[in-house]
N, C-alpha and C positions, 0 to 999 in steps of 0.2 A: 180138478179138485186139488186138495192138498196145497193150498196157496197161502199167501201172506197178505199184508195190507191192513189199513186201519180205516177204510172208508165207512165201515159199519159202526164205528165208535161214536157215541153221543158226547155232547159237551160234559166235561168233568163235573161241573156244578150240578148236573142233573142225575148223577149216579152215585151210589155208595161205594161200589167196588169197581176199579178200573185196572185191568190186566193188559199190559202192552208189551209186545215183542218178547214174550216169555220163552225162555230156552232152559231145558233141563237135560243135562248130559250125565252119563255114567260111564266110568272106565270099566272095561271088561277084559281083565287080564292083559295079555299081550295082543289081543285081537283088535283092539282099537277102542272106539268110543261109540256108545249107543245114544243117539239123539231121541230120547223118549218124548220130548216136547220141543218142537222146532219153530220158534218165532210166531206164536199165536197171540191174538189180541181179542179181548171181549170186555164187556162191562155189564154191571147189574145195578138197576135202579133200586132205591130203598123200597122194601115191601114186595119186591119182585122175586119170582122163582125162575132161575135159568136152568133148563135141562141140558146136561152135557152127555151126549150119546156117541156110540161107535162100537166097533168090534172089540173083542178082547185084545189087549196089546196096543190100542190106538193112542194111549197116553192120557186118557181122561182121569183116571185115579191119580196118576202122577201130577196132573195139573192141580187137582184139589189139594194134594199134600204140599205142592209148591206154594199155593196161596197161604197155607198154614205155616210155611217155612219149616216143613218137615220132610226133606231137608230144604234149605233155601235154594232157590233157582240158580242156575249157572249164570244167566244173564236175564235182563228184562226188568220191568217195573210192575209192582203190585201195590196199588194205592187203595187204602181203606179209609174212606171219609177224609181224604186229603193227606193221610199219613203214609209215607213210603215205608212199607214193611221191610223191604229188602235192605234198608239202611239201618234197621234196628238190630241190636244184638244184646246178649247178656241181660242185665236187669231191665233195660228199656223194652226189649222184646217180651220179657216175662210179664211186665206190667201191662202190656198191650193185649196179651192173650185172652183175658176174660171177655174181651169184646168180639172175639171170633172163635167159634168152637167147631168140633167135628163129630159126626156120627159115623162110626166105622162099619165096614161091611159085615164082619163076623161079630154078632152081638154078644156071644158068650165069651170068646177069648179076649174081648176088649174090656172086660170087667175083672177086677182083682178077685180070684177065686178064694182067697183067704179072709176076705172081709165081708161083713154083713152088708146088705144092700143099702140100708139107711146111711151107713157110714160112707159108702162109695159115693152116694149122691151128695152127702153133706161135705165131703172133702174140699171142694173148691171154696165153699163158704168159710171153712175152718182155715184154709191156707191164707185167704185174704182177710180173715177176721171181719167178715161182713155181719154186722148186727151183733146182738147179745146171744148167749147160748140158747135162751128160750126162743128168740126170734129165728135163729137158724133152724132149730128143731121144728118150729111151726112152718117155716118155708119149705123144708124138706117134705113134711107131711102134706102140705098143700100141693106141691108139684107132683109128688107120687100119686096123690089122688086124682090129679088132673090127667095123668097118663094112664090111669086105670089100674094102678097097683095099690093094694091094701097096705097103708103105712104100718099097721100093726104086724102084718106078716113080714114086711121088709125089715123090721127092726131086729129080727132074730134069724133070718134065713140068708143063705149065701147064694150066689148066682146059679150054681149047678142045681139048685132046688126049683128053679123056674124054667119054663119052656123058652124056646128061641124067641118067640114073639114077645113074651113077657120081658126077656132080657133086652130086647130092642126098645121096649117102652122105658125100661130103666136107663138105657143109654141116652134116650131122648131127654129124660128128666135130668140126668147129669149135665147134658149139653146146655139146657136152658136155665139152670139154677143160678148162673152168674148174670142173667139178663143180657146175653150177647146181642149184637146187632146183625151178625152174619153167622150162618151155620153151613158148613160143607157136609152134605149127605153123600157118603161114598157107598153107593149101591146098598142102601139101607134095607131093601126088601128082597134082594136076590137070593139070600140064604133061607128064606122063609117059604112056608106053604102058600099056595095061591090064595086060600081063604084068609090067611093071616096077613098077606100082603095088603089086601084091601083095607083091613083094619088099621094097619100102620100108616098107610097113605092118608086115610081119613084123619087119623090122629095128627099127622104132620100138618095137614091143612088147618085143623083146629088150633094147634099150637102156634102156627104162623100168625093166625088172626089174633089170638089171645095175647101173644107176647110181641107182636109187631115185628116179626122176623123177616130177614132177607135170606133166601136159600139158593145154594148151588147144588142141584140134584144130579148126581152122577149115576148113570145107568146104561145098560146095553139094550134094554127093552123099550122100543119106541112107543108101544101101546101104553106102557105105564107112564112114560114121560109126558105124553100128550095130555093126560088127565091132571097133571100137577103143575105144569109149567106155563109161564107167561111168554117165555121165549125159549127156543130150542137151538142149540149149537151142535153141529155134527162134526166129529173128528175122524181122521183117517191117518194112521201111521205118523202121529205126532203133529199133524197139520189140521187147520180148520178149513172145512170145505163149504159150509152153508150155515147161516144163522137167520132166524126170523120167527114170526108168530107161528105157533103150532098149527092152527087151523089152515093158514095159507100154505105152510110147508107140506102138510100132510095131504091137502087137496091137490096141490100142484107143485111137487118137488122140483127144484131148479137144477139139482145136481144128479148125475147118473148114479152116484153112490147112495145118495139119500133115497132115490127111487128104488134101488135094489134092496136097501134095508126095509123099506115099507112093504115091498113085494114079499119079503120073507116072513112077515107077520102071519101066523096061522089064522085061517078063516074058520070059525066054528060052524061049518055047514057041511054035512056029509055029501051034499050034491056037488060040492066044488072039488075038482080034481087037483090035488097039490102039484102034480107033475105038469099041469098045463101052464103054470107060472114060470117065466124065465128067471132063473136065479143067477146071482153073481158067481162067475167061475174064476178059475185061476187061484194061485197061491198068494198069500200075503207076503210081500217082499220082506227081506231081512232089514231091520232097523240099523244094522251095522253097515249096510250098503244100499241105501234107498235109491230108487230110480231118479234119474235127472229130471229136471223140469217138474212136471206134475207127477206126484208120487202114485197117483191112482191110474196112470195111463196104461200100465201093464195089464190091468183088468177091465179097462173101460171100453165099451163097444163103440164109443164115439171118438176115440183117440185119433189124432192125426199128427203130422210132422211137428208142428209148433209145440205140441204137448211135451215132446222130449227135449225141447230146447229152452223153453221159457216157463218159469213158474207163474201160474195164474195169480192174479190179484183180485181182492174182493171188489165186486161190482154190484150195483143195485139192480134188482129185478122186480121190485114191488115195494109196497109200503112197509118200511122197516125190515125188508127181506133182501138178503145179500148172499151172493154165491161167488166162489173162487173157481172158475172153470172157463176154458177157452171155447167150449161148445155146450153152453147150458141148455137145459130143456125148456127154459123160459127166456123170452127175449129181454135183454138188459134194458134198463131205463137210462136214457141219456142224461149225463150230468148237466146241471144248470148252465146255460150259455153254450152248450154243445149241440150242433145240429147233425 
């Protein structure tokens, strides 16, 4: 696992977002540099939802923020509809931002507590002076109604007067108000009750269809990601290990780490013994000093000598299914012209 390579990337003309060789590093006092994201690549076609999953600390949220240039990545390329976002700054980046928005993990703290909800949702329209005052007001009412918030109540109430689920609906309304093409969803349901999670996931699917959105859905729950994604990418310690269609990946994972994550999903059956399933052991290595070669080798039951010496590269194991592993659980498919 934890490899590099671009074999899984599709032609640029076929995708809306293309992230290539992305690196995000942070200085940590005198201790050195943390490589939160280390040379990962992926793409997202227009109208597609990419699920980005992995353990806490794997770099998935940092990846989402790097796409948003919050902050800009240390190295690498982020191209949105042919525009290289990493080369934009100042006014040029500001003018590009309405085209790509973000839904944050904590729905309450992401909203200004001192402003009424209707003003929060209307602010992007006011900043960019989109339409007349009456048109802005009507659009805010329409979008709030679409996400299930009463516009009359939102006109005079502040975020703390709404529940967590309602605040996330408001955050979604604010994200789509400028008609963006891409939305980064940073664990949008992890802070919500299970019953509310289903409502928000259904809402995101409805909004995706209504506004023709392209989504990058960041989460640590593989069961949630499977239901909303067209493709799933699995990360570990800042590296990409597997990417492919959710049905194929969940039915036959190609990487030991993906298999371990799937095995950790609770089974709602009292007859199933949770202790009978073999779970992933060992400690997550420090990002200050990651293992050589494959970063997953210190916890991998299939690790051998080459894993410590050579970083694995992405290789095809099925239809649009790729893995970065020296000993994958699925036999790789030979490249064209190779016997």
